[in-house]
N, C-alpha and C positions, 0 to 999 in steps of 0.2 A: 380294459383300461383305455381311457381316452387320451389322445395326444395333448401335449401341453406346448403352447407356442414359446419359443425361446425369446425371452425378454431380458436384455442386459442393460443396466444403467450406464449411460455414457460417462466418460471422465468428467470430473468437476470443471465447470467452465471458468476460464480466467476472466477477471473483470475487464470491461471495455475501457478504452482510453478516456472517454468522457467521464466515467465514474471515478477513475483514478484522479483526473484533473480537478474534479469538483471537491473531493475530499482533501487533496493536497493544497488547493487554493484556500480552503477554509482554515486549515491548520496554519498556513503561512500568514493569514491575516489576523486570526483570532487566537492562535496558540500562545502559550500552552492551553489546551482545551480538553475536557473530559469527553468520554464516549457519548454520554447522554446528550450533552450540548452539541456535540459534533453531528449527531443524527438529526436533531431538531433543525439546525442550520442548513444541513444538506437538503432537507425537504423544502426549504424556502428558495432554493436556487431554481430558476426557470430557464432551462436551455432554449436556444432558438430552434426553429423548425429544421434548419440545415444541420444543426448538431444532433438533434433527435433522429433525423433520417440517417446520418452517418452512423450513429449508435445502433440503429436497427439493422443496417447492413452488416455491421461488424458482428452482431449477435447471430445473424443468419449464417455468416461464414463459419463461425465457431460451431453452430449446430450441424452444418453440413459436414464439417471435418469430423465431428464426434460420430456421426452416422457412418462415415467411411472407415474410420479406424476401429469401429466396434461392430463387427458383423453380427447380424441377427437382432440388433436393437430395434425395437418397435416403439415409436413415440406414444405416450399415453393419450387416451381420448380426453378432450377437453370437456368438462362438465357443462351442462346447459346454463344459460343465464338465469339468474334468480327470478322466479315468478311464483305466483300463487299456486298451491297444489290443486290440480283439477279435481272436480267432484266425480264421484262414481268409481274411484280407483279401489282395487282390492287391497287387502292388507299387505300383500307382498309388493305391490306396485307403490304403495305409500312409503314403505320402508326403503325401496330403491330410490324414490324421489328425494327423501330426506338425506340419504347417503350422498347423492349427487350434489345437493345443495351444500352439504358440509364440505365436500371436496372443492366446490367453487369458493366458499368462504376462505378455506385454507390457501387456495391458489392466489386469491387476491391479497391475502396477508403476506405471502411470500414474494409477490410481485405487484406493486401498486402502479406500474407503468412509468415510474421515475427511473433514471439511470442508476441511482442508489435505491434499489427496489425494496429493501427491507433492512431491519436492524441486524438480523443474523447474516445477511449477505454482506453488509458492511464489516461486521466483526470477523467473519470467517473467511472472506475472500479479498475485499478491498484493502483493509488495513494490513493483513499479512503480506499482500503483494507489494505494498509500498515499503514495508519493513525489509522484505527481501531485496528490493531495489535500492535499499539504503537511502531512502528519501526522508523517512520519519522514524521516530523512536518513542518508546514509552518510558517514562521515568517516575520516580517516587518522590512525593512531597507530603507534608502534613499541613493541614489547614483546619480552620473552624468551620462548622456547618452553618449554612444560612437558614433562615426561618422555615423555608419550604422543606428543606431536608430534615430539620428537627421535627417538624410536624409529621412527616412520613415515618420517621423512626418511632415516634411516640405511638402512632396508630398501629405499628407492627408489634408493640410490646404488650405483655400482659399487664393488668392493673397493678400487680405487685411490683413488676419490673419498672413500670412507669413511675411509681412513687419513689423507688429506690434509685434509679439511674436518670430519670428525667431531668431533675434540676442541674445535673452536671453536663448535659449535652451541649449547652451553649458555650461553655468555657473550655471543653476538652478539644485537643487537636486530633483529627482523624486522618489516617493514611489514605491518599488518593493517588491514582496513576494516570495523569493526563498525557496527551500526545503533543509533540513538538517536532519541528523540522530537525533533521539530523545534521549536526554540524560535522563536516568531514574532518577526520583526524589528520592533522597536518603531519606529513612525514618529516623525519629529521632533516633539518636544513643542511644541505651539503656544506662541509667545512670549506671555507674559502682558501684556495691555494695561495693567494697573495693577500696578506693582511696589509693594513695601512703602512706599518713601518717597513715591511718588505717592499711595498710599492715605492715608497719614498727613497729607499736605498737603491732599488733597481733603476728608477728614473732619474736619479742624481740630485734629489732635493738637498741632501746633506753634504754634497761635494763642495769643496772650496773653489768658488769662482772668483777669487781675488785678482786673478790676472786680467779679468775683464774690467772695463770701465763701469761706472755706476749705472748708466743707461742700459748697457747690455746685460749687466747682472739682473736688473729688474725684469727685462724682457725674457731672459732665460728662466727665471723663477716663475714668472706668470705662465710660461709655456709648460713647465713641469707640473704646476698645479692643475692646469687644464687636463694634462695627460692623466694625472692621478684620478681626477673626478670622472673622466671618461672610462678608465679601467674599472672603477667601482661600479659605474652604471652597467657596464658589460657583465660584470660578475653578478650583480643583482638580477639582471635579466636571465642569466643562465640558471640561477637558483629558482626563480619564479617558473621558468619553463620546466625544470625538473619536478617542481611541486605539482604543476598542472598535469604533467604526464603521469605522475604517480596517482593522482585522483582519478583521471580518466581510466587508467588501468584497473583501479580498484572497482569502479562501477561496471566496466566491461566484464570483469571476473564474476561479479554478482549476477549479471544477466546470463552469463554462460552457465553458472551453477544452476539457475532456474531451468534453463533449457535441458541440461543433463538430467535433472530430476524428472522433467516431463517425459523425456525419452525413456527413462527407466520405468516410469509408470505405464507407458504404452507397451513396452516390452513385457512387463509383468501381466498386463491385460491380455496380450496375445498368447502368452504361455498358458494362462487359465483357459482361454477359448479352445486351445488344442486339446485340453483334457476333458472338455464337455462332450457328451454324446450328441450327435446330430439329431434335430427334432424330426419325428416321423410325420409324414403328411397325412396318413390315413389312420383311423382309429384301429387299435388292435382288437382282434376278435376275442370275445370272452370265452 
């Protein structure tokens, strides 16, 4: 029995900051936007050389961490660049060449060199990451199909279904699930301890100042009115501070939950590794 090299797949990589920023900025400018249009617009974004270099360095750091936390992981060999099949190859060599070319085509489909490198990468990594960070959300609406979408549906129908359902496609409303920026849920506004009437009572607006002359009465009431306005501003500032603190705490909790999930995944991976037999370096004698 020949020995088998231990090859373990590293944990799924987290999207880079550049990829997250591209998708979030598109949703902020064009949202609500559906996944198909989001992918098309993301490929039109051309990052600068400095941004691409920073993105590359971030990917390399993630790759190094994956290799450190996953003992025994061997990176797969990159298939050769696409070229014409050399002449004079045996049947076995031609089969191997075609297999390598298929691997190359698949690799290019999954990574086109752009920070948002594929549709599946955007759908399964970038968008869920932004949802977990509570930056975006998907919601449900109904709308009419445009002509391009109607033509695509007609092409996918059988002739009988096309005759039966085709005329109603333009008038019917279809459910869609676009993306938009998540509006933070405002926590309950703290109830003011001092309402307007209470403030007026405490500061003496309703007190009888008849023992003062007219000029002093006007001066005293103006001062009381200024004190009331100042107390209201202080109370509003306190409430806004409480709201901002609650929002910051909510986002920090979301980031912490993601870190906890990552730690649990690494612990589970380590537990699995302890149960695997160590790979033998020499082939067993038959």
